[in-house]
Steps between C-alpha positions, in 0.01 A plus 500: 500500500736508795866393522577271794827500695604135544645575844164625629208274589215461251251704700285807423694823544847353427482566124503814281224600255630646174169673421530739797559855371435414135267741313496364142357149465527468123126523415442752223153662519292543185316829456232600254293810434120479555312830442837685514574358844803278555398177673682182603355200312544124533605437141617716217298590192745335266428148630129512416372288215189673374305481174587769246173695523664842478801636322796616703451840666119465457424256781384626842775592740372253761679163497306231323514271800307770691270616221391151386511327838213244528378591149434167329331428169276193527411294190308175460581241241551133427734259331460153351664195650526199276392159627677206347351234728128571438324375189184708550675840496824638360538794738348682792467873563653641817401844623774731628538849643785721375636777723725778360682703768552861387768551762767301319330347194487147641230245415338230715265225373270309738231237450203514742465191710196281430377231737547141379660615174783247511750767384787664683369855487628822650798707380602395150761773434660685788541875493773589250568694184420290194682545170315532176523185284806493272655794685784531751479862613130592473239415761122499515360847570158657563446547129529125439209401727138555397173310458504275194879470479702183532824515697768235528654449842779242509357306208133503612248704303250689716183655358387816686119530513419747782642753748384683811368858516829653621690350207241620250505858636880508517545386140234743376684788666811397310299519178473123455162368390386198704252269320197339664552180700507175307286210632673192635565231238286240680190717443580507128557124482164422666312674216381265224731505202365425149195318639702233681391395853715634784779281621465310827764617743533245783772696679278810519213289630731349762609843624141630519338199667776328694379343828135565410305177536124441465377234742176306443341216693319217327438127482514206263212254533641152441208309657375344173814281494556205730620608846485858376454798729489879491843660476523845656748707301679834517577661164781756463522716185833685457453828314874528431503220240134379471573166665273297729574261784244296696544363851272253675384571856445183699295504821669373817484127567380434146721192459618623160867558430549856379669539163755774431275684251172438320628695197849644482549860391447523126291663227167318514358447146129549442475160336717191493752554217519244225819332384526734199468810721759367741754435222515839332146611418349841583540637849252355749277751681526490877280633777512876566380704800178583312410129495514465880204595717281353772295226333740446209596144405863430404592208281812366671592229251152347507424576867223755558617736775226734627602834656292583809673791676807727500703707746453879564796600279353310204160662556656844502699422184189396306301790643757753377602329174174354370237683708358188671288560812346161570732262686249273675670167575353180361419208732716191488303174462504265798650155466245216487556232763293209627540587870168508685611768745617721216170463316311598815727799559463620139129440471279795423358664809157660524487875438613720786231735624739759639423440869793417721842433360549296186751264663260417784209440262711284267629288788145433619405387149788253472425309820227474760762507775544850635856608430654845495617622159858423409728803497820542306723423796826535304405850391393582855842397634687718249271805507403513868655760733871427541649730763433855384419385146119506509432400136208744496472755219335822620348750259311825549179529300224744415135419434387579146132584455270793427434580866692819595509394866716197416777704335683572828465148640832323547545121490782253555502178296706215645597203284615191694744297295465189716144421383423762228235676708418871508385716791372857467511753786390861516691781665237708674542876511363726766155648428477310171187303588666165421615261768841361419608144547433176318323567168518150348609197695800305388394261225581394146373771264377386159516691176196710402231377259580130548243224509490340844260223402767283340664176617851646499622781719474842332821699450607718792740789549863400535812686607566581132195732510635699794687800362463876540254642250294182455125491569345217703127424513434340840138415584374752242721776647764639265831589667800666340841423652678833540806412710689216669715473808876450492479128571267432205714700257819340627356148489381540142838642394688210659269255318498692173478181293149444641382863485552670160392839640804497733748355248729791407650302209160450332400861564821639350465266203144628443624862501793406277277335241260796496783746437658284230172445311439874462710690249753718685310417820806471722667810355191716551445356848852582619516840329163611639567418863875563517432855622264381775782373721590673825740791434728417794511126430482420131435130562175557695147575376188565702265204528206709380679588175627142464146362528374747241777392260413132538129564453562684174690212343316207660143647504289230669755219464652554847316443826543692822677207664757482220564871545558448873743218420705729275499779760624265772767353273639832371455700820730803470491617863480192724437573866323834460160337469531362855492828692123559472443136589689540828282790607189316387589188699588715797159664484333159502714381791414810704131442429517144630708596806258779588203268456664237721603757767863387483772729637777285640808624316724506808447135576546414133835681503609299806405178322697598191809591700477175695474298176801678347772302678778607263418870523507553121165676495346249258272199539392231253152525353359185670634607839360852461160363398504276808571798726219707344254215551617460859430869571148460353505754218136518380579465128429206270763282338492661156538852637791383718671341197459825306643699790802270536558513125554878488724533807870570448723190478871423491686287248387179680130604478485561874273788606627801696257504792567870561328563168204300634485719811508813284229347285279449809576843648167663592660846519573511125178415318517412127483809281244488219554682171166674453581598144472140386127426504534127454755464777286706740196290422689177572635625832159632608331165425801292597362286791436151361202286590515187710430254217734661248875449491685831487670573168576828330341537160577862427871450447462429130298820451783690668751323278308605188479864609851525643823330412720443199591227253849421376448596136848391390459153653163461326646590158801278562281196572287574192820443300372671185802719428565309177166629371620859540832429328335324208 
């Protein structure tokens, strides 16, 4: 503080500082002796509040706040909370964790947070010293806490049932015997008592099955009545409270006013209750999940509702819970009308002999006038090529037979979403004896072992059958899909509701159910593979070890495509898998440029500099593609898209054209890692054929052999930590 002279201006330098020359500032240091060495400490020994574990003059000479720093005793327990507003239960049990800090004898009580619990959980008692009941000068100490004891904290009685390993070892060293853990009370209450049936706990069922809905499709045939018709229905079964709601799906331009709900959400009784049952008789039995299946008939207050199909989540639920494997949908009966044109369109056609397409043969049978078959034009508009979105799913395949010469043959299966046709091409290898190119022309491929001599069209392969690991029988040739390109995997992941193999939610739910059904399945799974993580990064695990772990718990329940979906979703090192692809694409580009005798880099550089009017060194992707086409690069469209996709870009997705010039530099050829046999084989046989679009199928094999998975993110999304705690 300085004293100011009022006759001097209030400016720096015109005042005096009273602290100048002062040597004693009034702060008294506190010294202590540690190992016979005097040291300056932050706080004195007399201010510590520690439990009386040792008598005076027998405790260690180190201060307790140093000796017991970060030493915490961890106990688990519960307490009962009374419920005055619920008739079905008088109290609920709330689990807590009790922490005893050895540094100063304070206690902290926390309740673990549970999703959708409806309770304000977290810290129940903040860290403080707690007095013993009916005492004013005595506090809870280490000797007062042990398994099986009941402690009273501020009027609440806590029952201690377990502790961690550190607490058990610490108390044993003090000569205190620690009993075995006591099971949670809910496990004791679930056991049958004196032969009485177990109590129904709706709140527990709500917590276990909240937001889990089984969806079925069905119909109600009301044609026997006057002006009756077929009502197409959608049945929702809520597992949280065993209720059912039914909605009616009306076709467009039906002329019928849609009602709000065919059946509001309620418990659907198996039979219509009588007046005695409705006014206080025995409880009426309602429909359960075991009563619902494809082909089942529900009695909805006298209306017979037939279930014909269900969604993928419902199929997986019944497959895991009840072991069902047959989910063939039932046909819905057609409405009977008196229209002549409709009768002619629905009349039975003569059997198809298998020659030509079915649509063309059926159209010739309906009329003598030659007309081309009608295509699904709406589907063609939505699934045709839109810009760079080709709507073509590309898969790599191998031929499966007993001929050893066909083992090394490599095929590409293309599925066209616009008309559900399949084309098969072969990648020819040098000196293999097989000429590559078109193997099967693009056509609709029917399922094997079907009868063609029937009036109706036999079932064919759909896009739901296209997934990695599946086997397709095309014209008596068995193909196994071994890989897919990036577009196919990405398209299936974006439309996961249509493709269960790419739906990460269904896959994680399948793994979660498998671990929960096995006794201590999740605990053994985590404990066994916790040491397999990368030493430097504890959250990462090699993909090879991760695949082995999933195969041990899932056996044959998981397909190869589902495994690829998990790897792509929990990728632990994104970006590293692209470096071999750049060199691979560069090798293919050099092959095409050498074959086309193209070496015009100087003129290409002049064109790029002329197009860059702003001088930023970047160009948009469409403009750069236009320049490459103008300079006649002898590469096809797919290879050019792959090349532009791996070039370096700025935050606006504009490509640095200097990276393109370095990519096309003939002086620095792509370096091949000869130690990787698969990679060398791909580069050596990299030149694509004329009739085959260039895609890179070996990337998934490289991902399986190299790369990591975020193990912590996988366990976090499993969300089974409550199983370990219980």
